[in-house]
C-alpha positions, -999 to 999 in steps of 0.1 A, spaced: 0 0 0 27 25 9 47 16 -21 16 22 -43 11 56 -28 48 65 -32 47 54 -68 16 73 -75 29 105 -59 61 101 -78 42 98 -111 47 61 -115 23 33 -119 5 23 -87 -2 -12 -76 -38 -23 -83 -53 -29 -48 -68 3 -35 -40 23 -52 -63 49 -67 -99 58 -68 -113 44 -100 -129 75 -114 -105 103 -103 -71 86 -102 -65 103 -68 -40 88 -44 -50 57 -24 -82 61 -4 -67 51 30 -40 79 33 -65 104 19 -92 93 44 -69 95 74 -55 129 63 -89 142 56 -101 133 92 -71 151 107 -77 181 85 -114 181 96 -104 181 132 -79 209 126 -106 230 110 -132 221 137 -127 254 156 -127 274 124 -91 282 128 -64 262 110 -31 272 126 4 267 113 10 244 143 -19 222 132 -7 221 96 28 212 107 15 185 130 -6 170 102 23 172 78 46 155 103 20 128 109 16 119 72 53 120 66 59 96 95 29 73 92 29 70 54 66 72 49 64 102 26 88 130 17 77 166 24 66 173 -12 45 141 -13 30 149 21 19 183 9 3 168 -22 -15 142 -1 -27 171 22 -39 191 -8 -59 161 -21 -73 153 13 -83 189 19 -102 189 -14 -119 156 -4 -127 171 30 -143 202 15 -164 181 -10 -175 155 16 -211 153 26 -202 136 59 -173 120 77 -185 84 72 -169 82 37 -135 86 54 -141 65 85 -156 37 65 -123 33 46 -103 33 78 -125 8 95 -124 -15 65 -86 -15 63 -74 -9 99 -78 -32 128 -89 -19 162 -53 -11 173 -46 9 142 -79 28 146 -68 35 182 -37 52 167 -59 73 144 -79 84 175 -46 93 193 -36 113 162 -69 131 163 -63 142 199 -28 154 190 -43 177 164 -70 188 188 -43 199 213 -18 212 187 -30 248 190 -30 246 228 -68 252 230 -96 228 233 -130 239 220 -162 220 228 -167 214 190 -133 197 188 -140 175 217 -174 166 203 -159 158 169 -133 136 185 -160 116 203 -180 114 171 -150 101 152 -143 74 179 -179 62 174 -175 62 136 -142 44 139 -160 17 159 -137 21 189 -149 5 222 -159 27 251 -129 39 270 -106 38 239 -111 75 232 -100 84 268 -70 62 264 -61 77 231 -64 112 245 -42 103 275 -16 88 252 -16 119 230 -12 142 260 16 121 275 38 123 244 24 145 216 53 138 193 53 100 195 40 79 167 34 43 159 53 30 128 25 5 122 -3 31 124 -19 52 97 
């Protein structure tokens, strides 16, 4: 999957499985879905800060093994998908289909890192994080655990995560 995304972003031929959306030729659905959720959380308080942008860029570089230029292209595609989305289910459905519960927990942890990136917690951000936990089919208590882990070490990441 990662190789397919790298090949696509580099202009090469992607691997067939989930490499591109059939009608648009956009990058693989999973990285776009994960990035779109993080962007949605960053925009939740109607203020998208440079710190939030940098956090998301760092996350996609680390979790999808991308260089900076590829990460920026992924973020641009995900931002467009986010703006065009009718709801968040189209993104969470991709994640729940491809990620096991542990990997979805990592996504929830990353969501909390973005929520806290600007140093402020709005009620809308907190509500959105809870909604995403439900859409990601996380068991009760996992959201609190993800938040705790994000606050303990906001720069840590899981190499097997999104």
